[in-house]
C-alpha positions in Angstrom: 6.2 -23.6 -5.4 9.7 -25.2 -6.3 9.8 -23.9 -9.8 9.0 -20.3 -8.2 11.8 -20.6 -5.7 14.6 -21.8 -8.4 13.6 -18.8 -10.7 14.1 -16.5 -7.5 17.4 -18.0 -7.1 18.3 -17.7 -10.4 17.4 -13.8 -10.7 18.9 -13.1 -7.5 22.3 -14.6 -8.5 22.3 -12.0 -11.3 22.1 -9.1 -8.8 25.0 -6.9 -9.4 27.6 -6.3 -6.4 26.5 -2.6 -6.0 22.9 -3.7 -5.6 21.5 -2.5 -1.9 19.7 -5.7 -1.1 18.2 -4.4 2.0 15.9 -2.1 -0.6 14.5 -5.0 -1.7 14.0 -6.8 1.6 12.4 -3.6 3.0 9.8 -3.9 0.2 9.1 -7.4 0.7 8.7 -6.9 4.6 6.3 -3.9 4.5 4.0 -5.7 2.1 3.9 -8.8 4.0 3.3 -7.1 7.2 0.5 -5.2 5.6 -1.2 -8.5 4.0 -0.3 -10.1 7.8 -1.9 -7.4 9.5 -5.2 -6.8 7.1 -5.8 -10.6 7.8 -5.3 -10.2 11.5 -7.6 -6.9 12.1 -10.6 -8.6 10.5 -12.8 -10.2 13.0 -16.1 -11.5 11.2 -18.4 -13.4 13.3 -21.5 -15.1 13.0 -23.8 -14.0 15.7 -26.5 -16.1 17.8 -28.8 -14.7 15.8 -27.3 -16.1 12.7 -26.2 -12.6 11.2 -22.8 -12.1 10.0 -21.0 -9.1 11.8 -18.1 -7.6 10.0 -16.2 -7.1 13.4 -13.0 -5.3 13.7 -10.2 -6.4 16.3 -9.3 -2.9 16.5 -12.5 -1.7 17.7 -13.5 -4.8 19.7 -10.2 -4.7 21.4 -8.9 -1.0 21.7 -6.0 -2.1 23.3 -4.8 -3.8 19.8 -4.5 -0.3 18.4 -1.0 0.5 19.8 0.0 -2.5 17.3 -0.8 -0.3 14.6 2.7 1.6 15.5 4.2 -1.7 14.1 1.8 -3.0 11.7 1.3 0.2 9.8 4.3 0.1 7.6 3.2 1.8 4.3 5.7 4.8 5.4 8.5 2.3 4.9 7.2 1.2 1.4 7.3 5.2 0.7 10.7 5.2 2.0 12.0 2.4 -0.4 10.0 4.3 -3.2 11.9 7.4 -2.9 15.3 5.5 -2.7 14.3 3.6 -5.9 12.5 6.4 -7.8 15.9 8.5 -7.0 18.0 5.9 -8.6 15.7 5.2 -11.5 15.3 9.0 -12.6 18.7 10.0 -12.0 20.0 6.7 -14.3 17.3 8.0 -16.9 18.6 11.7 -16.8 21.9 10.2 -17.3 20.8 7.6 -20.5 18.8 11.0 -21.9 15.6 9.2 -21.2 12.9 11.9 -21.2 10.5 12.4 -18.4 7.1 10.5 -20.2 9.0 7.6 -21.5 10.5 7.2 -17.8 7.0 7.7 -16.1 5.4 5.2 -18.8 7.6 2.5 -17.8 6.8 3.3 -13.9 2.8 3.5 -14.9 3.0 -0.1 -16.4 4.2 -1.9 -13.7 2.2 -0.3 -11.1 -1.0 -0.2 -13.2 -1.5 -3.4 -15.2 -1.8 -5.5 -12.0 -4.8 -3.3 -10.6 -6.5 -3.4 -14.1 -7.0 -6.9 -13.8 -8.3 -6.6 -10.4 -10.6 -4.1 -11.2 -12.1 -6.3 -14.4 -12.5 -9.5 -12.4 -14.5 -7.1 -9.7 -16.8 -5.8 -12.4 -17.3 -9.1 -13.5 -18.4 -10.4 -10.1 -20.4 -7.5 -9.1 -22.2 -7.4 -12.3 -22.9 -11.3 -12.0 -24.2 -10.8 -8.5 -26.2 -7.7 -8.9 -28.0 -9.4 -12.0 -28.9 -12.5 -10.3 -30.5 -10.2 -7.5 -27.8 -10.7 -4.7 -27.9 -8.1 -1.9 -26.1 -5.1 -3.2 -25.1 -4.1 0.0 -23.2 -6.9 0.4 -22.0 -6.5 -3.0 -20.5 -2.9 -1.9 -19.3 -4.2 1.3 -17.4 -6.8 -0.4 -15.8 -5.1 -3.2 -15.1 -2.1 -0.7 -13.1 -4.6 1.3 -11.2 -6.0 -1.6 -10.3 -2.7 -3.2 -9.0 -1.6 0.3 -5.2 -1.9 -1.2 -6.0 0.4 -4.0 -6.1 3.7 -2.2 -2.4 3.5 -1.2 -1.6 2.5 -4.6 -3.3 5.7 -6.0 -1.5 7.8 -3.3 2.1 6.2 -4.6 1.5 6.6 -8.2 0.8 10.1 -7.8 4.0 10.6 -5.5 6.1 8.8 -7.9 4.7 10.9 -10.7 6.2 14.0 -9.1 9.4 12.3 -7.9 11.8 14.4 -10.7 10.4 17.7 -9.1 10.9 16.4 -5.4 14.3 15.3 -6.3 15.0 18.9 -7.6 14.3 20.0 -4.3 16.0 17.5 -2.3 19.0 18.3 -4.2 18.9 22.0 -3.6 17.6 21.9 -0.1 18.2 18.7 1.5 16.8 18.2 4.7 15.0 21.6 4.7 12.8 19.9 2.1 11.6 17.4 4.6 11.2 20.0 7.0 9.1 22.1 4.6 7.0 19.3 4.2 6.4 18.4 7.7 5.6 22.2 8.4 3.2 22.4 5.5 1.3 19.0 7.1 1.4 21.1 10.5 -0.4 23.9 8.9 -2.9 21.6 7.1 -3.8 19.9 10.0 -4.5 22.9 11.7 -6.5 24.5 9.4 -8.5 21.3 8.8 -9.2 20.3 12.1 -9.8 23.8 13.5 -12.5 24.4 10.9 -13.8 20.8 10.6 -12.9 20.9 7.0 -11.6 17.2 5.9 -11.0 18.1 2.3 -8.2 20.7 3.2 -6.9 17.8 5.2 -6.4 15.8 1.8 -3.5 18.2 1.1 -1.7 16.0 3.3 -1.5 13.1 1.1 0.9 15.2 -0.9 3.0 16.8 2.1 3.0 13.8 4.5 3.7 11.0 1.8 5.6 13.3 -0.2 7.7 14.1 3.1 8.2 10.4 3.9 9.2 9.7 0.3 11.9 12.4 0.7 13.5 10.4 3.4 14.1 7.8 0.8 16.4 10.5 -1.2 18.3 11.2 2.0 18.8 7.1 2.3 19.9 6.7 -1.3 22.5 9.7 -0.9 24.1 8.4 2.1 22.6 11.0 4.7 21.2 8.3 6.7 24.0 6.1 6.7 25.1 7.2 10.4 23.6 5.1 12.7 23.7 7.6 15.5 21.7 9.9 12.5 19.1 7.1 12.2 18.5 6.7 15.7 18.1 10.5 16.2 15.7 10.4 13.3 13.6 7.6 15.1 14.0 9.3 18.6 12.3 12.4 17.1 9.6 10.6 15.3 9.1 8.7 18.5 8.8 11.8 20.7 6.7 13.7 18.3 4.2 10.5 17.8 3.7 10.4 21.8 3.2 13.9 22.0 0.7 14.2 19.3 -1.5 11.3 20.6 -0.9 12.4 24.5 -1.2 16.0 24.4 -3.1 16.7 20.9 -5.7 14.0 21.1 -4.7 12.4 17.7 -5.7 8.9 17.5 -3.6 6.1 18.7 -4.1 4.0 16.0 -2.4 4.5 12.7 -5.1 3.1 10.8 -8.8 3.9 10.4 -11.0 2.0 12.9 -14.5 1.7 12.4 -17.1 3.8 14.1 -14.2 6.0 15.4 -14.8 10.0 15.5 -11.5 10.6 13.6 -8.6 8.7 12.2 -5.1 9.4 10.9 -5.5 8.2 7.5 -8.5 9.8 5.7 -7.4 12.5 5.6 -3.6 11.6 6.5 -2.5 13.5 9.9 1.0 14.3 11.7 1.2 11.0 13.6 1.6 9.4 10.1 4.6 11.6 9.1 6.0 11.1 12.9 5.6 7.5 12.2 7.6 7.7 9.1 10.3 8.9 10.8 10.3 6.4 13.6 10.3 3.7 11.2 12.8 4.9 8.9 15.2 5.8 11.5 14.9 2.0 13.2 15.4 0.4 10.3 17.9 2.2 8.8 19.9 1.8 12.0 19.6 -1.7 10.9 21.0 -1.6 7.4 24.7 -2.7 7.7 23.9 -6.0 9.7 20.7 -6.6 7.7 23.0 -6.3 4.0 25.4 -9.0 5.7 22.4 -11.3 6.3 21.3 -11.1 3.0 24.4 -12.1 1.3 23.0 -15.6 2.6 21.6 -17.2 -0.4 18.2 -18.7 1.1 17.4 -15.0 2.6 18.1 -13.4 -0.5 16.2 -15.7 -2.8 13.2 -15.4 -0.4 13.2 -11.9 -0.9 13.5 -12.1 -4.7 10.6 -14.3 -4.5 8.3 -12.2 -2.6 9.4 -9.1 -4.8 8.6 -11.0 -7.9 4.8 -11.5 -6.7 4.6 -8.6 -4.6 1.9 -6.1 -6.3 -0.3 -9.6 -6.9 0.0 -10.5 -3.1 -0.7 -7.0 -1.9 -3.7 -6.4 -4.1 -5.3 -9.8 -4.1 -4.9 -10.8 -0.6 -8.3 -9.0 0.5 -10.4 -10.6 -2.2 -8.7 -14.0 -0.8 -10.1 -13.0 2.4 -14.0 -12.3 0.8 -13.3 -15.7 -0.9 -12.8 -17.6 2.1 -16.0 -15.7 4.0 -18.0 -16.6 1.2 -17.2 -20.2 1.3 -17.7 -20.2 5.0 -21.1 -18.9 4.7 -22.2 -21.4 2.1 -21.3 -24.0 4.8 -23.4 -22.5 7.6 -20.5 -20.0 8.8 -18.0 -23.0 9.3 -15.1 -21.2 11.5 -16.8 -18.0 12.1 -18.6 -18.8 15.5 -16.0 -17.8 17.9 -16.1 -14.4 19.5 -13.2 -12.3 18.5 -10.8 -11.5 21.3 -11.2 -14.8 23.2 -8.5 -17.1 24.1 -9.8 -19.5 21.5 -10.1 -16.8 18.8 -6.3 -15.9 19.4 -5.6 -19.6 19.5 -7.0 -20.3 15.8 -5.6 -17.1 14.6 -2.5 -19.0 12.8 -5.1 -21.5 11.5 -6.7 -18.4 9.9 -3.7 -17.1 8.1 -3.0 -20.5 6.6 -6.3 -20.5 5.2 -5.7 -17.0 3.9 -2.3 -18.0 2.4 -3.6 -20.8 0.8 -6.6 -18.9 -0.6 -4.2 -16.2 -2.1 -2.0 -18.6 -3.8 -4.2 -19.3 -7.2 -4.7 -15.4 -7.4 -1.1 -15.3 -7.3 -0.7 -18.4 -9.8 -3.2 -16.6 -12.3 -2.5 -13.0 -12.1 1.2 -12.4 -11.2 1.9 -12.4 -15.1 0.5 -8.7 -14.7 3.7 -7.8 -12.8 5.8 -8.4 -15.7 4.6 -6.3 -18.6 4.9 -8.3 -22.2 6.1 -6.5 -25.3 6.8 -3.0 -25.9 4.1 -0.1 -25.9 5.8 3.5 -27.2 5.8 5.7 -24.7 3.4 8.5 -25.0 4.4 12.6 -24.6 4.5 13.3 -21.3 1.2 15.3 -21.1 -0.6 12.0 -21.7 1.5 10.2 -18.9 0.5 12.9 -16.5 -3.3 12.6 -17.8 -3.1 9.1 -17.5 -1.9 9.6 -13.7 -4.7 11.9 -12.7 -7.2 9.3 -14.2 -6.2 6.5 -12.4 -5.4 8.2 -9.3 -9.1 9.7 -9.5 -10.7 6.4 -10.5 -8.9 4.2 -7.7 -9.5 6.6 -5.2 -13.3 6.8 -5.7 -13.4 3.1 -6.2 -11.7 2.7 -2.9 -13.8 4.6 -1.0 -17.2 3.9 -2.8 -16.8 0.4 -4.1 -17.5 -1.3 -7.4 -21.4 -1.6 -6.7 -23.9 -0.3 -4.4 -27.6 0.0 -4.4 -27.9 2.0 -7.5 -25.7 -0.7 -9.3 -22.6 -1.0 -11.1 -20.4 2.5 -10.5 -19.7 2.6 -14.2 -18.5 6.0 -14.2 -15.7 5.4 -11.4 -14.8 2.2 -13.2 -14.2 3.8 -16.6 -11.5 6.1 -14.9 -8.7 3.8 -14.3 -9.1 2.2 -17.8 -9.5 5.5 -19.3 -6.4 6.7 -18.0 -4.4 3.0 -18.9 -5.7 4.0 -22.8 -4.4 7.6 -22.6 -1.0 6.6 -21.0 -0.5 4.0 -23.3 -0.4 1.7 -20.4 -2.2 -0.7 -22.4 -2.7 -0.6 -26.0 -6.2 -0.4 -28.2 -7.2 -3.8 -29.0 -4.8 -5.5 -26.5 
């Protein structure tokens, strides 16, 4: 850890004076909150009959669903992504870098780490199925471990469309954000009134794309004024309250097991309102936060987290599955306290410590995939786009169905991300 800290400190010292360190801080903050939220929401329990109950604190204690207004911070990651993608694409255009090369570089950083996760879970599932392990448990375990990849699939798609979205922003400004919100309203109206969820999936583009546009506004200084940021937050808060009180949208900003409806699958309007709220609040704090980030230790910590951010995000639930497996091997050690009791809450800090210790070996082993080695020539743009389609399709289906189920390994879904990686030269044949 000392070595990692020193490397992060050395890297941080190389940051240019014009670098907006708050972008890096928000990226680190959002992922840390997601990880902490996932670990806290899980409430596995060994029942008196000896069965494992895959409890979920949002279902067991409905009042905790209000906390997701704080813990669901994926909107912030998309805002940060918008800021970074705008800066990166504009810089590439100035250098004359073609779209295919720009997209290829971003795909390598985003997709390589998840391929390692898929490869490991393919091996785990194949071994467990081969020795006759309960296939339903294999499915549940892999679904849990792959929860993070749904977001990655959406983010890859939105990032690939960033140059087009930036054209809309440059031409129409705030009207492009408003148009995304209006499209999301229409999508929800049609989807909910007809009971047609597939139509609702258009909101992956309209809602997350609209939140991504806020990053463009931030990059161009359109949210630099504190009053404007707070006005944005106020509009988001009012919209959020109206949606959950008058229009019966769920309070929870993440899916709740057993609930009749949710705001994430497909994405619903409350997520757009939450994005406005969170972006407005956090950008209103930008100036004092940037002064704080001049501190050596705070900035070094930010650099350290950003250096392992994808590995932590992708592997933190695999670490939790590993902890549960060890606990079950020792007769459910630590899993016999009913969720939501005083003792359960009192032991949550210890639970988080166990999770942090468990994820550390994964970070050490797989962290290198965040830093692609060697150069691979960028493919033509059409191949990079084909790679996006294949990778996103594969990650989306795997997050939903898992690596394996009652019929065995889901080879057809597993093949898609790797086929995309080969098509887009994210990995080279023979590497």
